[in-house]
MDAnalysis code that builds the backbone (N, CA, C; Angstrom):
import MDAnalysis as mda
import numpy as np

u = mda.Universe.empty(390, n_residues=130, atom_resindex=np.repeat(np.arange(130), 3), trajectory=True)
u.add_TopologyAttr("name", ["N", "CA", "C"] * 130)
u.add_TopologyAttr("resid", np.arange(1, 131))
u.add_TopologyAttr("resname", ["MET", "LYS", "THR", "SER", "ASN", "PHE", "LEU", "LEU", "PHE", "LEU", "ALA", "ILE", "TYR", "GLY", "PHE", "ILE", "THR", "GLY", "GLY", "MET", "MET", "LEU", "PHE", "ASN", "ALA", "ALA", "GLY", "SER", "LEU", "GLU", "ASN", "PHE", "GLY", "VAL", "PRO", "LEU", "ILE", "ASP", "GLN", "THR", "HIS", "ILE", "VAL", "ILE", "LEU", "GLN", "TYR", "LEU", "GLY", "LEU", "THR", "ASP", "ILE", "ALA", "LEU", "SER", "LEU", "ILE", "VAL", "PHE", "LEU", "GLN", "ARG", "ASN", "GLU", "GLN", "SER", "PRO", "SER", "VAL", "ILE", "LYS", "SER", "LEU", "LEU", "ILE", "THR", "TYR", "LEU", "PHE", "ILE", "THR", "ILE", "GLY", "SER", "PHE", "LEU", "LYS", "ALA", "LEU", "TYR", "ASP", "VAL", "TYR", "ILE", "ILE", "ASN", "VAL", "PRO", "SER", "ASN", "THR", "PHE", "PHE", "TRP", "VAL", "ASP", "MET", "SER", "VAL", "ARG", "LEU", "LEU", "VAL", "GLY", "LEU", "VAL", "CYS", "VAL", "PHE", "TYR", "LEU", "LEU", "ARG", "ILE", "ASP", "LYS", "LYS", "ASN", "ASP"])
u.atoms.positions = np.array([
    [93.906, -24.627, -6.142],
    [94.378, -23.262, -6.152],
    [93.757, -22.536, -4.959],
    [94.581, -21.768, -4.283],
    [94.087, -20.994, -3.161],
    [93.175, -19.871, -3.664],
    [92.263, -19.462, -2.819],
    [91.338, -18.387, -3.173],
    [92.098, -17.107, -3.502],
    [93.154, -16.810, -2.762],
    [93.927, -15.589, -3.035],
    [94.565, -15.641, -4.417],
    [94.998, -16.821, -4.857],
    [95.559, -16.944, -6.205],
    [94.485, -16.729, -7.269],
    [93.296, -17.264, -7.014],
    [92.209, -17.048, -7.965],
    [91.840, -15.564, -8.035],
    [91.819, -14.901, -6.894],
    [91.533, -13.458, -6.889],
    [92.627, -12.686, -7.626],
    [93.866, -13.120, -7.510],
    [94.945, -12.498, -8.284],
    [94.692, -12.694, -9.776],
    [94.269, -13.902, -10.162],
    [93.910, -14.158, -11.558],
    [92.779, -13.227, -12.003],
    [91.748, -13.070, -11.161],
    [90.640, -12.170, -11.500],
    [91.126, -10.750, -11.701],
    [92.027, -10.300, -10.834],
    [92.555, -8.943, -10.948],
    [93.335, -8.784, -12.247],
    [94.179, -9.734, -12.573],
    [94.957, -9.654, -13.818],
    [94.028, -9.683, -15.023],
    [93.050, -10.571, -14.986],
    [92.053, -10.655, -16.069],
    [91.343, -9.311, -16.249],
    [90.952, -8.697, -15.137],
    [90.281, -7.398, -15.201],
    [91.187, -6.289, -15.694],
    [92.451, -6.304, -15.257],
    [93.403, -5.295, -15.740],
    [93.601, -5.421, -17.250],
    [93.683, -6.645, -17.739],
    [93.889, -6.856, -19.181],
    [92.666, -6.414, -19.979],
    [91.477, -6.887, -19.574],
    [90.278, -6.515, -20.336],
    [89.990, -5.021, -20.207],
    [90.149, -4.477, -19.009],
    [89.934, -3.043, -18.822],
    [90.946, -2.212, -19.583],
    [92.189, -2.676, -19.585],
    [93.224, -1.966, -20.335],
    [92.959, -1.966, -21.824],
    [92.487, -3.091, -22.339],
    [92.143, -3.150, -23.769],
    [91.010, -2.182, -24.091],
    [90.021, -2.109, -23.206],
    [88.903, -1.194, -23.451],
    [89.347, 0.262, -23.330],
    [90.242, 0.545, -22.404],
    [90.686, 1.915, -22.189],
    [91.673, 2.372, -23.250],
    [92.676, 1.553, -23.546],
    [93.760, 1.988, -24.419],
    [93.614, 1.551, -25.876],
    [92.718, 0.628, -26.163],
    [92.481, 0.196, -27.542],
    [90.979, 0.032, -27.773],
    [90.238, 1.066, -27.469],
    [88.775, 0.988, -27.563],
    [88.310, 0.691, -28.985],
    [88.877, 1.368, -29.955],
    [88.448, 1.151, -31.344],
    [88.745, -0.283, -31.776],
    [89.917, -0.794, -31.421],
    [90.259, -2.174, -31.762],
    [89.356, -3.173, -31.069],
    [89.018, -2.903, -29.816],
    [88.111, -3.796, -29.085],
    [86.738, -3.809, -29.729],
    [86.249, -2.641, -30.090],
    [84.943, -2.571, -30.751],
    [84.975, -3.302, -32.091],
    [86.077, -3.169, -32.794],
    [86.220, -3.848, -34.079],
    [86.228, -5.365, -33.883],
    [86.939, -5.845, -32.854],
    [86.974, -7.288, -32.572],
    [85.590, -7.843, -32.284],
    [84.752, -7.044, -31.629],
    [83.402, -7.492, -31.312],
    [82.445, -7.326, -32.486],
    [82.922, -6.780, -33.590],
    [82.106, -6.684, -34.794],
    [81.185, -5.489, -34.848],
    [81.493, -4.420, -34.110],
    [80.674, -3.208, -34.167],
    [80.901, -2.563, -35.530],
    [79.826, -2.391, -36.325],
    [80.007, -1.907, -37.698],
    [80.380, -0.424, -37.797],
    [79.783, 0.422, -36.970],
    [80.047, 1.857, -37.044],
    [80.719, 2.309, -35.747],
    [82.023, 2.470, -35.806],
    [82.767, 2.880, -34.618],
    [82.938, 4.391, -34.665],
    [82.257, 5.060, -33.738],
    [82.370, 6.514, -33.676],
    [82.934, 6.921, -32.314],
    [83.143, 8.209, -32.121],
    [83.753, 8.706, -30.892],
    [82.895, 8.384, -29.663],
    [81.597, 8.370, -29.810],
    [80.715, 8.059, -28.684],
    [80.939, 6.635, -28.200],
    [81.019, 5.677, -29.129],
    [81.280, 4.290, -28.755],
    [82.638, 4.155, -28.061],
    [83.630, 4.840, -28.595],
    [84.981, 4.778, -28.029],
    [84.995, 5.323, -26.606],
    [84.365, 6.464, -26.397],
    [84.342, 7.085, -25.068],
    [83.617, 6.194, -24.067],
    [82.482, 5.639, -24.448],
    [81.727, 4.765, -23.544],
    [82.561, 3.541, -23.172],
    [83.224, 2.937, -24.150],
    [84.049, 1.770, -23.860],
    [85.228, 2.127, -22.959],
    [85.776, 3.315, -23.121],
    [86.871, 3.745, -22.251],
    [86.393, 3.924, -20.811],
    [85.208, 4.469, -20.611],
    [84.658, 4.567, -19.250],
    [84.452, 3.181, -18.645],
    [83.954, 2.248, -19.445],
    [83.779, 0.883, -18.955],
    [85.124, 0.250, -18.614],
    [86.136, 0.556, -19.410],
    [87.475, 0.055, -19.124],
    [88.012, 0.593, -17.808],
    [87.763, 1.867, -17.543],
    [88.196, 2.456, -16.273],
    [87.517, 1.780, -15.084],
    [86.229, 1.521, -15.192],
    [85.538, 0.862, -14.081],
    [86.027, -0.569, -13.913],
    [86.323, -1.246, -15.005],
    [86.855, -2.604, -14.929],
    [88.221, -2.599, -14.237],
    [89.065, -1.647, -14.571],
    [90.374, -1.522, -13.934],
    [90.214, -1.191, -12.451],
    [89.279, -0.318, -12.111],
    [89.067, 0.053, -10.705],
    [88.610, -1.155, -9.888],
    [87.688, -1.935, -10.419],
    [87.244, -3.140, -9.716],
    [88.400, -4.125, -9.566],
    [89.205, -4.254, -10.584],
    [90.361, -5.145, -10.522],
    [91.368, -4.682, -9.480],
    [91.523, -3.386, -9.349],
    [92.419, -2.838, -8.334],
    [91.915, -3.186, -6.926],
    [90.605, -3.082, -6.731],
    [90.023, -3.454, -5.434],
    [90.280, -4.935, -5.146],
    [90.051, -5.783, -6.141],
    [90.283, -7.220, -5.958],
    [91.757, -7.476, -5.667],
    [92.643, -6.818, -6.402],
    [94.076, -7.001, -6.184],
    [94.482, -6.607, -4.764],
    [93.975, -5.477, -4.304],
    [94.350, -4.993, -2.976],
    [93.749, -5.828, -1.845],
    [92.642, -6.488, -2.099],
    [91.959, -7.267, -1.061],
    [92.152, -8.774, -1.196],
    [92.972, -9.221, -2.128],
    [93.091, -10.658, -2.420],
    [93.579, -11.491, -1.244],
    [94.344, -10.912, -0.333],
    [94.861, -11.655, 0.817],
    [94.068, -11.399, 2.097],
    [92.930, -10.765, 1.961],
    [92.073, -10.473, 3.122],
    [91.633, -11.793, 3.769],
    [91.620, -11.798, 5.093],
    [91.254, -13.006, 5.832],
    [89.752, -13.108, 6.104],
    [89.041, -12.009, 5.987],
    [87.611, -11.996, 6.276],
    [86.827, -12.702, 5.167],
    [86.100, -13.770, 5.506],
    [85.301, -14.465, 4.494],
    [84.243, -13.562, 3.848],
    [83.704, -12.608, 4.609],
    [82.657, -11.749, 4.027],
    [83.233, -10.835, 2.943],
    [84.466, -10.375, 3.114],
    [85.098, -9.535, 2.084],
    [85.355, -10.363, 0.831],
    [85.919, -11.542, 1.000],
    [86.208, -12.418, -0.137],
    [84.916, -12.812, -0.847],
    [83.888, -13.148, -0.078],
    [82.601, -13.494, -0.684],
    [82.025, -12.322, -1.458],
    [82.163, -11.109, -0.939],
    [81.660, -9.927, -1.641],
    [82.372, -9.743, -2.978],
    [83.682, -9.924, -2.991],
    [84.437, -9.798, -4.243],
    [84.014, -10.863, -5.245],
    [83.882, -12.100, -4.784],
    [83.492, -13.188, -5.676],
    [82.072, -13.010, -6.201],
    [81.154, -12.577, -5.354],
    [79.773, -12.350, -5.786],
    [79.722, -11.221, -6.814],
    [80.516, -10.188, -6.608],
    [80.553, -9.081, -7.564],
    [81.036, -9.561, -8.922],
    [82.150, -10.294, -8.945],
    [82.661, -10.806, -10.219],
    [81.713, -11.828, -10.823],
    [81.064, -12.641, -9.994],
    [80.083, -13.598, -10.483],
    [78.949, -12.866, -11.203],
    [78.452, -11.812, -10.585],
    [77.370, -11.037, -11.187],
    [77.817, -10.420, -12.518],
    [79.013, -9.875, -12.550],
    [79.517, -9.243, -13.778],
    [79.695, -10.269, -14.888],
    [80.344, -11.390, -14.585],
    [80.670, -12.345, -15.639],
    [79.454, -13.128, -16.128],
    [78.675, -13.660, -15.218],
    [77.489, -14.419, -15.649],
    [76.435, -13.466, -16.204],
    [76.324, -12.283, -15.615],
    [75.409, -11.273, -16.150],
    [75.773, -10.875, -17.569],
    [77.067, -10.732, -17.845],
    [77.513, -10.404, -19.209],
    [77.141, -11.512, -20.182],
    [77.333, -12.746, -19.758],
    [76.988, -13.868, -20.624],
    [75.487, -13.911, -20.910],
    [74.684, -13.749, -19.874],
    [73.225, -13.762, -20.073],
    [72.771, -12.594, -20.934],
    [73.375, -11.422, -20.726],
    [73.052, -10.248, -21.560],
    [73.424, -10.521, -23.016],
    [74.550, -11.195, -23.234],
    [74.966, -11.544, -24.596],
    [73.951, -12.470, -25.258],
    [73.490, -13.469, -24.514],
    [72.465, -14.364, -25.064],
    [71.215, -13.589, -25.448],
    [70.789, -12.695, -24.565],
    [69.610, -11.881, -24.839],
    [69.821, -11.023, -26.085],
    [70.970, -10.354, -26.150],
    [71.243, -9.467, -27.288],
    [71.252, -10.222, -28.608],
    [71.912, -11.372, -28.645],
    [72.075, -12.098, -29.896],
    [70.806, -12.839, -30.295],
    [70.158, -13.505, -29.331],
    [69.021, -14.360, -29.695],
    [67.663, -13.677, -29.612],
    [67.528, -12.623, -28.847],
    [66.240, -11.933, -28.732],
    [66.232, -10.652, -29.564],
    [67.265, -9.844, -29.408],
    [67.313, -8.554, -30.119],
    [67.939, -8.690, -31.502],
    [68.607, -9.817, -31.765],
    [69.266, -10.086, -33.048],
    [70.458, -9.171, -33.333],
    [71.239, -8.873, -32.299],
    [72.486, -8.132, -32.488],
    [73.472, -9.100, -33.128],
    [74.178, -8.670, -34.185],
    [75.132, -9.585, -34.816],
    [76.271, -9.952, -33.860],
    [76.774, -11.164, -33.997],
    [77.897, -11.608, -33.168],
    [78.957, -12.227, -34.066],
    [80.119, -12.475, -33.486],
    [81.187, -13.136, -34.228],
    [81.890, -14.121, -33.305],
    [82.899, -14.796, -33.818],
    [83.600, -15.812, -33.040],
    [84.297, -15.206, -31.824],
    [84.957, -14.071, -32.006],
    [85.631, -13.414, -30.880],
    [84.648, -13.112, -29.750],
    [83.480, -12.631, -30.116],
    [82.435, -12.319, -29.146],
    [82.095, -13.552, -28.319],
    [81.881, -14.695, -28.979],
    [81.472, -15.901, -28.263],
    [82.618, -16.508, -27.454],
    [83.840, -16.375, -27.930],
    [84.981, -16.831, -27.127],
    [85.066, -16.000, -25.856],
    [84.940, -14.676, -25.987],
    [84.980, -13.788, -24.833],
    [83.849, -14.107, -23.854],
    [82.658, -14.312, -24.360],
    [81.523, -14.622, -23.487],
    [81.695, -15.982, -22.818],
    [82.283, -16.942, -23.510],
    [82.528, -18.259, -22.917],
    [83.555, -18.167, -21.794],
    [84.593, -17.369, -21.986],
    [85.590, -17.169, -20.928],
    [84.929, -16.509, -19.727],
    [84.076, -15.515, -19.974],
    [83.370, -14.862, -18.869],
    [82.495, -15.852, -18.102],
    [81.787, -16.705, -18.829],
    [80.952, -17.720, -18.183],
    [81.807, -18.654, -17.338],
    [82.922, -19.089, -17.875],
    [83.815, -19.975, -17.133],
    [84.327, -19.293, -15.859],
    [84.742, -18.045, -15.956],
    [85.213, -17.310, -14.776],
    [84.084, -17.197, -13.754],
    [82.879, -16.931, -14.196],
    [81.737, -16.853, -13.288],
    [81.459, -18.171, -12.583],
    [81.564, -19.275, -13.314],
    [81.337, -20.587, -12.708],
    [82.439, -20.932, -11.703],
    [83.656, -20.524, -11.981],
    [84.740, -20.743, -11.018],
    [84.501, -19.899, -9.769],
    [83.948, -18.695, -9.945],
    [83.575, -17.877, -8.779],
    [82.564, -18.617, -7.911],
    [81.593, -19.279, -8.542],
    [80.603, -20.071, -7.795],
    [81.316, -21.174, -7.012],
    [82.263, -21.852, -7.650],
    [83.022, -22.914, -6.984],
    [83.715, -22.381, -5.728],
    [84.391, -21.245, -5.852],
    [85.094, -20.680, -4.695],
    [84.127, -20.178, -3.627],
    [82.996, -19.661, -4.037],
    [81.985, -19.255, -3.055],
    [81.492, -20.452, -2.247],
    [81.220, -21.556, -2.919],
    [80.769, -22.760, -2.233],
    [81.854, -23.320, -1.308],
    [83.089, -23.192, -1.744],
    [84.213, -23.649, -0.910],
    [84.338, -22.825, 0.363],
    [84.131, -21.521, 0.245],
    [84.183, -20.651, 1.418],
    [83.039, -21.000, 2.377],
    [81.849, -21.249, 1.834],
    [80.707, -21.617, 2.676],
    [80.953, -22.932, 3.414],
    [81.589, -23.906, 2.750],
    [81.870, -25.186, 3.395],
    [82.882, -25.017, 4.532],
    [83.858, -24.128, 4.346],
    [84.844, -23.871, 5.399],
    [84.204, -23.263, 6.620],
    [83.187, -22.429, 6.404],
    [82.550, -21.704, 7.517],
    [81.492, -22.533, 8.246],
    [81.137, -23.689, 7.700],
    [80.126, -24.543, 8.363],
    [80.686, -25.293, 9.536],
])
């Protein structure tokens, strides 16, 4: 798969997850097993959804960029977000004892996989530039 196609996938993935957080915040919180869903939780998740959509828009608009440094910056950003989310989830569940559910772990596994694919594309870009 070409790097631009993978970046298109990242943008679509971000639009979907951000859209779910923005337009179905209560449902998203419920899927993750949040026991007390109040307006504060909903508002915070909607702000996170907006930032996710904004980052996805940047990736979408820059997906065909020829500059390796721009592509690497996008991949490193998504790598940090996805692998960072997975590591934060491990910390929350195993250290702080935040309850989790199957949906939570499926979502975190997908994030980890996307992060690892970002690493693959980063290494591919580095090999091209050598």
